[in-house]
All heavy atoms as an XYZ file, in Angstrom:
793
protein
N     -18.497     23.432    -16.359
C     -18.044     22.841    -15.100
C     -16.693     22.098    -15.345
O     -16.582     21.421    -16.344
C     -19.067     21.873    -14.648
C     -18.703     21.165    -13.323
S     -19.937     19.996    -12.860
C     -20.481     20.761    -11.366
N     -15.807     22.303    -14.451
C     -14.491     21.627    -14.595
C     -14.608     20.172    -14.295
O     -15.460     19.712    -13.514
C     -13.486     22.241    -13.581
C     -13.118     23.605    -14.017
C     -12.154     24.269    -13.048
N     -10.998     23.382    -12.804
C     -10.041     23.657    -11.952
N     -10.131     24.786    -11.222
N      -9.060     22.864    -11.769
N     -13.807     19.437    -14.998
C     -13.817     17.995    -14.812
C     -13.076     17.550    -13.544
O     -12.018     18.112    -13.235
C     -13.129     17.359    -16.006
C     -13.759     16.154    -16.471
C     -12.904     15.780    -17.601
N     -13.498     14.919    -18.538
C     -12.811     14.240    -19.395
N     -11.531     14.381    -19.484
N     -13.391     13.467    -20.236
N     -13.605     16.560    -12.822
C     -12.956     16.103    -11.652
C     -11.757     15.206    -12.011
O     -11.938     14.271    -12.811
C     -13.992     15.317    -10.791
C     -13.477     14.812     -9.487
C     -13.235     15.755     -8.469
C     -13.206     13.547     -9.262
C     -12.759     15.329     -7.269
C     -12.704     13.147     -8.105
C     -12.507     13.991     -7.030
N     -10.662     15.409    -11.465
C      -9.459     14.603    -11.777
C      -9.173     13.596    -10.648
O      -8.966     13.953     -9.518
C      -8.278     15.539    -11.995
C      -8.511     16.432    -13.167
C      -7.301     17.217    -13.504
C      -7.673     18.023    -14.733
N      -6.778     18.981    -15.147
N      -9.187     12.342    -10.994
C      -9.006     11.274    -10.016
C      -7.575     11.352     -9.401
O      -7.359     10.964     -8.259
C      -9.246      9.895    -10.603
C      -8.217      9.549    -11.704
C      -8.299      9.827    -13.009
C      -6.991      8.903    -11.499
N      -7.225      9.385    -13.691
C      -6.366      8.780    -12.738
C      -6.281      8.439    -10.400
C      -5.115      8.257    -12.923
C      -5.059      7.871    -10.563
C      -4.467      7.781    -11.794
N      -6.564     11.766    -10.195
C      -5.191     11.761     -9.688
C      -5.006     12.814     -8.620
O      -4.204     12.629     -7.744
C      -4.207     11.951    -10.830
C      -4.397     13.294    -11.605
C      -5.103     13.457    -12.705
C      -3.836     14.541    -11.245
N      -5.090     14.757    -13.082
C      -4.278     15.437    -12.225
C      -3.037     14.970    -10.204
C      -3.950     16.801    -12.136
C      -2.684     16.316    -10.164
C      -3.141     17.202    -11.133
N      -5.794     13.848     -8.638
C      -5.708     14.834     -7.542
C      -6.148     14.213     -6.231
O      -5.470     14.418     -5.208
C      -6.593     16.041     -7.929
C      -6.612     17.108     -6.862
C      -5.519     17.947     -6.731
C      -7.706     17.264     -5.998
C      -5.518     18.900     -5.784
C      -7.697     18.240     -5.056
C      -6.568     19.091     -4.934
O      -6.533     20.043     -3.950
N      -7.177     13.420     -6.225
C      -7.599     12.762     -5.004
C      -6.556     11.774     -4.564
O      -6.276     11.608     -3.330
C      -8.946     12.016     -5.210
S     -10.307     13.136     -5.229
N      -5.923     11.027     -5.443
C      -4.918     10.030     -5.115
C      -3.676     10.725     -4.439
O      -3.189     10.306     -3.405
C      -4.427      9.254     -6.305
N      -3.256     11.832     -5.012
C      -2.146     12.583     -4.450
C      -2.519     13.099     -3.057
O      -1.669     13.058     -2.119
C      -1.698     13.729     -5.397
C      -0.745     14.680     -4.706
C      -1.132     13.178     -6.683
N      -3.681     13.653     -2.880
C      -4.074     14.198     -1.597
C      -4.171     13.057     -0.541
O      -3.760     13.278      0.599
C      -5.391     14.893     -1.713
C      -5.308     16.163     -2.569
S      -4.022     17.282     -2.061
C      -4.743     17.955     -0.628
N      -4.647     11.897     -0.912
C      -4.766     10.757     -0.005
C      -3.357     10.309      0.448
O      -3.117     10.064      1.637
C      -5.518      9.655     -0.641
C      -5.722      8.372      0.221
C      -6.532      8.725      1.445
C      -6.314      7.279     -0.570
N      -2.469     10.182     -0.505
C      -1.076      9.785     -0.158
C      -0.429     10.816      0.725
O       0.254     10.454      1.702
C      -0.271      9.528     -1.452
C      -0.778      8.312     -2.200
C       1.213      9.392     -1.142
C      -0.205      8.118     -3.584
N      -0.601     12.036      0.461
C      -0.045     13.100      1.289
C      -0.610     13.081      2.720
O       0.104     13.181      3.675
C      -0.287     14.486      0.653
N      -1.923     12.869      2.834
C      -2.571     12.825      4.126
C      -2.076     11.647      4.931
O      -1.831     11.766      6.141
C      -4.068     12.783      3.970
N      -1.931     10.511      4.334
C      -1.459      9.283      4.998
C      -0.037      9.463      5.427
O       0.355      9.092      6.572
C      -1.616      8.039      4.129
C      -3.007      7.567      3.888
C      -3.018      6.400      2.948
C      -3.689      7.184      5.184
N       0.841      9.992      4.586
C       2.219     10.061      4.940
C       2.513     11.210      5.964
O       3.433     11.115      6.770
C       3.106     10.237      3.709
O       2.786     11.506      3.069
N       1.739     12.216      5.950
C       1.976     13.355      6.911
C       1.396     13.042      8.262
O       1.855     13.602      9.218
C       1.386     14.618      6.327
C       2.044     15.149      5.068
C       1.290     16.372      4.557
C       3.486     15.525      5.313
N       0.440     12.190      8.382
C      -0.182     11.939      9.655
C       0.472     10.769     10.412
O       0.051     10.474     11.510
C      -1.637     11.617      9.462
O      -1.793     10.408      8.773
N       1.443     10.137      9.829
C       2.137      8.970     10.505
C       1.375      7.667     10.316
O       1.732      6.687     10.937
N       0.407      7.647      9.418
C      -0.310      6.403      9.216
C       0.366      5.518      8.214
O       0.215      4.302      8.207
C      -1.725      6.731      8.707
S      -2.691      7.635      9.865
N       1.144      6.093      7.349
C       1.814      5.279      6.296
C       3.062      4.663      6.815
O       3.408      3.519      6.473
C       2.143      6.167      5.102
N       3.794      5.334      7.723
C       5.115      4.835      8.242
C       5.404      5.413      9.584
O       5.380      6.593      9.792
C       6.234      5.224      7.287
C       7.578      4.787      7.693
C       8.034      3.467      7.448
C       8.437      5.634      8.360
C       9.252      3.015      7.878
C       9.657      5.224      8.768
C      10.107      3.940      8.533
O      11.349      3.542      8.934
N       5.551      4.462     10.568
C       5.915      4.895     11.919
C       7.077      4.001     12.392
O       7.023      2.785     12.283
C       4.762      4.743     12.904
C       5.179      5.039     14.324
C       3.573      5.537     12.503
N       8.138      4.631     12.869
C       9.313      3.869     13.371
C       9.757      4.597     14.671
O      10.322      5.652     14.622
C      10.424      3.870     12.341
C      11.606      2.998     12.754
N      12.808      3.144     12.243
C      11.657      1.956     13.592
C      13.659      2.265     12.756
N      12.915      1.493     13.564
N       9.447      3.946     15.801
C       9.789      4.543     17.099
C      10.710      3.624     17.890
O      10.643      2.403     17.791
C       8.534      4.809     17.927
O       7.825      3.578     18.134
C       7.592      5.803     17.189
N      11.541      4.254     18.746
C      12.382      3.557     19.656
C      12.165      4.182     21.053
O      12.243      5.397     21.173
C      13.840      3.676     19.288
C      14.179      3.041     17.954
C      15.651      3.272     17.624
C      15.957      2.684     16.254
N      17.331      2.892     15.835
N      11.847      3.381     22.044
C      11.575      3.862     23.377
C      12.325      3.019     24.417
O      12.390      1.826     24.251
C      10.072      3.880     23.679
O       9.536      2.576     23.499
C       9.364      4.887     22.802
N      12.733      3.630     25.495
C      13.390      2.866     26.595
C      12.323      2.314     27.523
O      11.243      2.863     27.642
C      14.245      3.917     27.310
C      13.531      5.177     27.086
C      12.898      5.059     25.699
N      12.598      1.160     28.172
C      11.749      0.631     29.236
C      12.254      0.982     30.585
O      12.193      0.213     31.555
C      11.695     -0.883     29.089
C      10.780     -1.400     28.086
C      11.068     -2.478     27.338
C       9.545     -0.736     27.765
C      10.248     -2.966     26.368
C       8.690     -1.206     26.831
C       9.017     -2.335     26.079
N      12.825      2.180     30.774
C      13.445      2.561     32.025
C      13.067      4.006     32.336
O      12.885      4.805     31.419
C      14.970      2.434     31.947
C      15.677      2.361     33.219
O      14.970      2.508     34.282
O      16.867      2.160     33.267
N      12.913      4.295     33.596
C      12.514      5.644     33.977
C      13.649      6.484     34.528
O      13.648      7.642     34.486
C      11.368      5.671     34.990
O      11.809      4.885     36.160
C      10.120      5.033     34.395
N      14.659      5.817     35.081
C      15.795      6.518     35.644
C      17.018      6.331     34.772
O      17.998      5.641     35.150
C      16.053      6.104     37.094
C      16.277      4.635     37.208
O      15.990      3.862     36.289
O      16.743      4.176     38.304
N      16.986      6.949     33.568
C      18.049      6.710     32.607
C      19.382      7.269     33.029
O      20.430      6.814     32.563
C      17.630      7.322     31.292
C      16.415      6.676     30.643
C      16.060      7.401     29.355
C      16.675      5.226     30.330
N      19.421      8.268     33.932
C      20.697      8.783     34.362
C      21.464      7.857     35.262
O      22.673      7.982     35.409
C      20.455     10.129     35.122
C      19.569      9.920     36.348
O      18.708      9.018     36.330
O      19.693     10.699     37.294
N      20.816      6.789     35.768
C      21.512      5.804     36.598
C      21.681      4.453     35.905
O      22.010      3.463     36.536
C      20.689      5.616     37.902
C      20.522      6.878     38.688
C      19.597      6.717     39.839
C      19.297      7.971     40.486
N      18.158      7.994     41.384
N      21.404      4.371     34.642
C      21.455      3.105     33.940
C      22.839      2.658     33.521
O      23.561      3.435     32.878
C      20.549      3.200     32.660
O      19.210      3.547     33.096
C      20.503      1.901     31.936
N      23.199      1.461     33.903
C      24.446      0.850     33.451
C      24.045     -0.221     32.407
O      23.313     -1.176     32.783
C      25.140      0.179     34.641
C      26.358     -0.634     34.235
O      26.974     -0.288     33.174
O      26.668     -1.574     34.931
N      24.446     -0.077     31.156
C      23.926     -0.915     30.106
C      24.541     -2.352     30.156
O      23.873     -3.335     29.786
C      24.242     -0.347     28.734
C      23.498      0.913     28.422
C      23.829      1.421     27.034
C      22.004      0.707     28.535
N      25.755     -2.536     30.645
C      26.366     -3.855     30.643
C      27.182     -4.101     29.394
O      27.228     -3.226     28.460
N      27.792     -5.205     29.280
C      28.725     -5.530     28.187
C      28.119     -6.283     27.006
O      28.687     -6.377     25.930
C      29.924     -6.245     28.673
O      29.477     -7.475     29.275
N      26.917     -6.806     27.190
C      26.267     -7.611     26.143
C      24.943     -7.030     25.681
O      24.261     -6.317     26.464
C      26.023     -9.040     26.646
C      27.289     -9.800     27.008
C      26.968    -11.194     27.515
C      28.236    -11.936     27.936
N      27.900    -13.236     28.439
N      24.586     -7.298     24.414
C      23.301     -6.837     23.868
C      22.624     -8.077     23.245
O      23.239     -8.838     22.486
C      23.553     -5.766     22.758
C      22.225     -5.349     22.139
C      24.285     -4.558     23.364
N      21.324     -8.121     23.451
C      20.536     -9.235     22.808
C      19.233     -8.613     22.262
O      18.701     -7.689     22.793
N      18.746     -9.147     21.121
C      17.537     -8.711     20.483
C      16.598     -9.908     20.221
O      17.058    -10.996     20.049
C      17.807     -7.970     19.178
O      18.426     -8.858     18.299
C      18.698     -6.775     19.384
N      15.339     -9.596     20.193
C      14.306    -10.498     19.793
C      13.197     -9.711     19.139
O      12.936     -8.591     19.459
C      13.779    -11.238     21.036
N      12.534    -10.347     18.143
C      11.443     -9.634     17.453
C      10.347    -10.547     17.017
O      10.455    -11.747     16.905
C      12.070     -8.889     16.251
C      12.652     -9.731     15.179
C      13.318     -8.898     14.086
O      13.844     -7.829     14.371
O      13.273     -9.352     12.934
N       9.175     -9.900     16.811
C       7.991    -10.536     16.283
C       7.466     -9.658     15.151
O       7.724     -8.471     15.112
C       6.939    -10.642     17.401
N       6.755    -10.312     14.220
C       6.203     -9.571     13.071
C       4.762     -9.973     12.820
O       4.317    -10.977     13.309
C       7.034     -9.936     11.822
C       8.498     -9.524     11.930
C       9.282    -10.127     10.774
N      10.678     -9.876     11.033
C      11.422     -8.966     10.425
N      10.878     -8.237      9.468
N      12.702     -8.820     10.658
N       4.069     -9.090     12.152
C       2.694     -9.300     11.779
C       2.424     -8.761     10.369
O       2.927     -7.690     10.001
C       1.756     -8.549     12.744
O       0.462     -8.577     12.301
N       1.630     -9.497      9.582
C       1.310     -9.096      8.236
C      -0.204     -9.157      8.048
O      -0.807    -10.167      8.455
C       2.032     -9.996      7.187
C       3.542     -9.764      7.317
C       1.561     -9.659      5.773
C       4.359    -10.571      6.306
N      -0.739     -8.159      7.393
C      -2.149     -8.152      6.977
C      -3.156     -8.247      8.165
O      -4.261     -8.745      7.944
C      -2.466     -9.244      5.960
C      -1.760     -9.170      4.624
C      -1.995    -10.430      3.782
C      -2.188     -7.916      3.898
N      -2.710     -7.920      9.321
C      -3.534     -7.951     10.545
C      -4.078     -9.381     10.811
O      -4.910     -9.566     11.682
C      -4.801     -7.035     10.428
C      -4.443     -5.656     10.047
C      -3.905     -4.684     10.879
C      -4.563     -5.017      8.789
N      -3.730     -3.527     10.209
C      -4.097     -3.710      8.913
C      -5.035     -5.458      7.553
C      -4.066     -2.777      7.850
C      -5.033     -4.542      6.488
C      -4.572     -3.273      6.658
N      -3.562    -10.389     10.128
C      -4.097    -11.737     10.285
C      -3.046    -12.748     10.842
O      -3.370    -13.671     11.520
C      -4.563    -12.264      8.936
C      -5.689    -11.527      8.238
C      -5.864    -12.021      6.856
C      -6.950    -11.635      9.072
N      -1.833    -12.585     10.470
C      -0.759    -13.542     10.785
C       0.331    -12.834     11.583
O       0.813    -11.777     11.154
C      -0.164    -14.168      9.487
C       0.870    -15.156      9.825
C      -1.235    -14.755      8.670
N       0.711    -13.431     12.698
C       1.831    -12.916     13.491
C       2.710    -14.071     13.935
O       2.223    -15.190     14.153
C       1.294    -12.176     14.733
N       4.042    -13.799     13.972
C       4.954    -14.848     14.405
C       6.183    -14.196     15.092
O       6.371    -12.978     14.933
C       5.416    -15.677     13.209
C       6.212    -14.931     12.238
C       7.617    -14.879     12.166
C       5.810    -14.124     11.154
N       8.012    -14.085     11.126
C       6.910    -13.650     10.507
C       4.523    -13.744     10.685
C       6.840    -12.798      9.377
C       4.466    -12.929      9.598
C       5.598    -12.465      8.939
N       6.862    -14.958     15.829
C       8.088    -14.490     16.523
C       7.923    -14.481     18.015
O       6.837    -14.692     18.557
N       9.018    -14.161     18.698
C       9.085    -14.130     20.127
C       9.799    -12.872     20.473
O      11.047    -12.873     20.462
C       9.743    -15.363     20.679
C       9.765    -15.375     22.232
O       9.192    -14.470     22.825
O      10.296    -16.394     22.761
N       9.086    -11.821     20.869
C       9.702    -10.576     21.212
C       9.746    -10.353     22.776
O       9.407     -9.319     23.289
C       9.025     -9.364     20.567
N      10.096    -11.433     23.463
C      10.094    -11.397     24.931
C      11.465    -11.057     25.419
O      12.463    -11.184     24.751
C       9.657    -12.716     25.501
O      10.613    -13.776     25.172
N      11.528    -10.609     26.723
C      12.832    -10.355     27.349
C      13.687    -11.624     27.371
O      14.860    -11.577     27.209
C      12.600     -9.842     28.785
C      11.995     -8.476     28.880
C      10.890     -8.310     29.656
C      12.526     -7.350     28.233
C      10.260     -7.052     29.753
C      11.944     -6.149     28.352
C      10.855     -5.977     29.127
O      10.308     -4.776     29.206
N      13.026    -12.702     27.704
C      13.690    -13.976     27.767
C      14.427    -14.342     26.499
O      15.598    -14.781     26.478
C      12.782    -15.108     28.221
C      13.428    -16.480     28.330
C      12.439    -17.549     28.650
O      11.220    -17.285     28.584
O      12.897    -18.687     28.854
N      13.722    -14.234     25.393
C      14.317    -14.581     24.092
C      15.419    -13.619     23.756
O      16.493    -14.079     23.225
C      13.225    -14.525     23.033
N      15.292    -12.343     24.026
C      16.324    -11.366     23.784
C      17.579    -11.675     24.593
O      18.719    -11.624     24.117
C      15.859     -9.983     24.001
N      17.413    -11.977     25.888
C      18.542    -12.306     26.790
C      19.249    -13.578     26.284
O      20.433    -13.691     26.296
C      18.021    -12.440     28.201
N      18.431    -14.587     25.906
C      18.978    -15.829     25.410
C      19.833    -15.580     24.148
O      20.920    -16.116     24.013
C      17.886    -16.808     25.108
C      18.335    -18.208     24.799
C      17.191    -19.210     24.584
N      15.886    -18.833     25.113
C      14.830    -18.489     24.357
N      14.946    -18.489     23.021
N      13.688    -18.173     24.861
N      19.316    -14.788     23.211
C      20.013    -14.468     21.966
C      21.266    -13.732     22.211
O      22.213    -13.820     21.395
C      19.091    -13.670     21.028
C      17.938    -14.527     20.545
O      17.973    -15.738     20.556
N      16.900    -13.809     20.061
N      21.405    -12.977     23.302
C      22.566    -12.190     23.545
C      23.501    -12.837     24.606
O      24.550    -12.313     24.918
N      23.104    -14.005     25.090
C      23.899    -14.685     26.141
C      23.949    -13.901     27.411
O      24.973    -13.911     28.112
N      22.886    -13.286     27.798
C      22.812    -12.402     28.942
C      22.156    -13.144     30.111
O      21.075    -13.742     29.993
C      22.051    -11.129     28.659
C      22.675    -10.294     27.524
C      21.822    -10.265     29.912
C      21.854     -9.102     27.022
N      22.790    -13.094     31.265
C      22.257    -13.740     32.495
C      21.605    -12.740     33.453
O      20.678    -13.033     34.148
C      23.394    -14.456     33.238
C      24.032    -15.516     32.439
C      23.156    -16.660     32.187
C      23.883    -17.725     31.432
N      22.989    -18.739     30.898
N      22.115    -11.453     33.458
C      21.614    -10.436     34.341
C      21.161     -9.247     33.425
O      21.954     -8.585     32.835
C      22.636     -9.963     35.344
C      22.061     -8.797     36.200
C      23.099    -11.143     36.230
N      19.825     -8.977     33.409
C      19.357     -7.857     32.592
C      19.483     -6.529     33.398
O      19.240     -6.458     34.539
C      17.838     -8.061     32.295
C      17.492     -9.191     31.434
C      15.961     -9.272     31.322
C      18.105     -9.082     30.081
N      19.961     -5.515     32.613
C      20.185     -4.199     33.245
C      19.320     -3.077     32.643
O      18.976     -2.117     33.289
C      21.620     -3.789     33.165
C      22.493     -4.724     33.991
C      23.925     -4.176     34.053
C      24.748     -5.043     34.986
N      26.089     -4.493     35.177
N      18.996     -3.257     31.334
C      18.189     -2.270     30.647
C      17.520     -2.857     29.462
O      17.983     -3.877     28.907
C      19.112     -1.100     30.239
C      18.388      0.007     29.505
N      17.575      0.912     30.163
C      18.364      0.367     28.212
C      17.081      1.785     29.301
N      17.518      1.460     28.114
N      16.371     -2.287     28.946
C      15.716     -2.758     27.777
C      15.158     -1.602     26.991
O      14.760     -0.582     27.538
C      14.560     -3.721     28.192
N      15.139     -1.825     25.678
C      14.530     -0.819     24.801
C      13.501     -1.551     23.922
O      13.626     -2.746     23.669
C      15.578     -0.166     23.844
C      16.526      0.743     24.541
O      16.143      1.341     25.585
O      17.682      0.841     24.122
N      12.521     -0.768     23.400
C      11.578     -1.348     22.477
C      11.592     -0.497     21.157
O      11.732      0.662     21.208
C      10.137     -1.206     23.084
C       9.020     -1.582     22.130
C       7.686     -1.396     22.759
O       7.524     -1.313     23.947
N       6.707     -1.365     21.934
N      11.430     -1.186     20.037
C      11.453     -0.588     18.768
C      10.255     -1.099     18.012
O      10.030     -2.285     17.883
C      12.752     -0.945     17.996
C      12.853     -0.311     16.657
C      14.158     -0.720     15.980
O      15.126     -1.141     16.610
O      14.192     -0.518     14.738
N       9.413     -0.159     17.506
C       8.202     -0.549     16.719
C       8.334      0.051     15.320
O       8.685      1.183     15.138
C       6.975      0.021     17.388
C       6.760     -0.498     18.808
O       6.998     -1.710     18.974
O       6.299      0.250     19.649
N       7.958     -0.790     14.323
C       7.896     -0.363     12.913
C       6.522     -0.721     12.413
O       6.157     -1.877     12.432
C       8.982     -1.057     12.092
C       8.886     -0.814     10.606
C       9.192      0.623     10.237
C       9.866     -1.757      9.857
N       5.740      0.318     12.012
C       4.342      0.064     11.556
C       4.199      0.704     10.190
O       4.546      1.880     10.026
C       3.296      0.674     12.545
C       1.894      0.425     12.079
C       3.500      0.139     13.944
N       3.708     -0.034      9.229
C       3.543      0.458      7.872
C       2.029      0.297      7.459
O       1.485     -0.791      7.654
C       4.463     -0.250      6.873
C       5.901     -0.047      7.303
C       4.174      0.100      5.447
C       6.909     -0.840      6.498
N       1.476      1.379      6.948
C       0.125      1.397      6.460
C      -0.901      0.888      7.435
O      -1.562     -0.131      7.209
C      -0.008      0.673      5.120
C       0.671      1.301      3.919
C       0.538      0.421      2.709
C       0.100      2.669      3.622
N      -1.098      1.627      8.540
C      -2.066      1.286      9.565
C      -1.899     -0.065     10.192
O      -2.837     -0.658     10.669
C      -3.515      1.413      8.983
C      -3.896      2.756      8.525
C      -3.895      3.092      7.176
C      -4.276      3.715      9.442
C      -4.214      4.276      6.752
C      -4.635      4.952      9.012
C      -4.628      5.267      7.644
N      -0.719     -0.667     10.092
C      -0.487     -1.934     10.676
C      -0.553     -3.092      9.642
O      -0.528     -4.254      9.999
N      -0.545     -2.754      8.363
C      -0.468     -3.795      7.339
C       0.730     -4.673      7.538
O       0.721     -5.909      7.416
C      -0.444     -3.141      5.965
C      -0.493     -4.030      4.728
C      -1.855     -4.708      4.671
C      -0.269     -3.309      3.493
N       1.878     -4.053      7.915
C       3.065     -4.740      8.338
C       3.547     -4.138      9.651
O       3.673     -2.902      9.724
C       4.185     -4.632      7.254
C       5.509     -5.213      7.718
C       5.704     -6.563      7.649
C       6.509     -4.409      8.179
C       6.888     -7.119      8.096
C       7.735     -4.938      8.559
C       7.914     -6.244      8.540
O       9.114     -6.796      8.965
N       3.871     -4.980     10.603
C       4.278     -4.452     11.930
C       5.478     -5.348     12.377
O       5.473     -6.591     12.235
C       3.166     -4.572     13.023
C       3.716     -4.082     14.367
C       1.993     -3.801     12.610
N       6.534     -4.697     12.915
C       7.672     -5.412     13.533
C       7.856     -4.839     14.937
O       8.007     -3.613     15.119
C       8.917     -5.229     12.742
C      10.082     -5.987     13.334
C      11.413     -5.699     12.691
N      11.752     -4.346     13.095
C      12.561     -3.561     12.361
N      13.001     -3.961     11.225
N      12.829     -2.371     12.789
N       7.828     -5.751     15.927
C       8.163     -5.311     17.348
C       9.504     -5.924     17.626
O       9.784     -7.095     17.375
C       7.160     -5.953     18.312
C       5.745     -5.539     18.050
C       5.116     -4.408     18.500
C       4.790     -6.325     17.377
N       3.760     -4.436     18.054
C       3.589     -5.615     17.392
C       4.758     -7.598     16.745
C       2.435     -6.066     16.813
C       3.632     -7.995     16.125
C       2.462     -7.290     16.216
N      10.368     -5.125     18.200
C      11.736     -5.543     18.515
C      12.045     -5.115     19.958
O      11.778     -4.007     20.356
C      12.789     -5.007     17.584
C      14.176     -5.464     17.897
C      15.164     -4.905     16.923
N      14.995     -5.472     15.641
C      15.457     -4.990     14.504
N      16.139     -3.865     14.519
N      15.245     -5.621     13.397
N      12.608     -6.054     20.697
C      13.049     -5.766     22.122
C      14.547     -5.917     22.090
O      15.135     -6.905     21.603
C      12.414     -6.795     23.080
C      12.993     -6.608     24.483
C      10.919     -6.567     23.166
N      15.234     -4.911     22.640
C      16.698     -4.918     22.787
C      17.008     -4.877     24.268
O      16.564     -3.995     24.958
C      17.315     -3.728     22.055
C      18.832     -3.769     22.134
C      16.920     -3.693     20.596
N      17.785     -5.844     24.746
C      18.150     -5.891     26.194
C      19.639     -5.770     26.325
O      20.386     -6.177     25.443
C      17.613     -7.187     26.883
C      16.118     -7.205     26.902
C      18.209     -8.421     26.237
N      20.054     -5.173     27.430
C      21.462     -4.957     27.732
C      21.712     -5.601     29.118
O      20.890     -5.526     30.010
C      21.788     -3.464     27.775
C      21.352     -2.735     26.538
C      20.099     -2.142     26.441
C      22.238     -2.550     25.490
C      19.738     -1.500     25.270
C      21.906     -1.881     24.320
C      20.620     -1.369     24.264
O      20.275     -0.683     23.125
N      22.897     -6.121     29.249
C      23.251     -6.734     30.549
C      24.578     -7.451     30.505
O      25.386     -7.261     29.578
N      24.777     -8.322     31.459
C      25.986     -9.128     31.562
C      25.716    -10.591     31.660
O      24.668    -11.054     31.963
C      26.790     -8.721     32.790
C      27.312     -7.294     32.681
O      27.812     -6.886     31.618
O      27.203     -6.563     33.698
């Protein structure tokens, strides 16, 4: 009988996690449905929140914080960016707003 090799299982597990999007996910999505009519404006502001080990989260990823950080008074468009590593072991949410 052939001997079972532990490293074979480790390689297969790593391949399965990385190919399924569980090991690393980085997405950017708009918060707008009529993108052909969108005027971005002259200013950009960002805000973000983070989470580690599914236990601790901090930050302010709100539209208000992003507008304040960019000195924006009138919001015209917003985008969301998510970064998830190892099933959420580390997560970063970022909001990007555009306006004047």
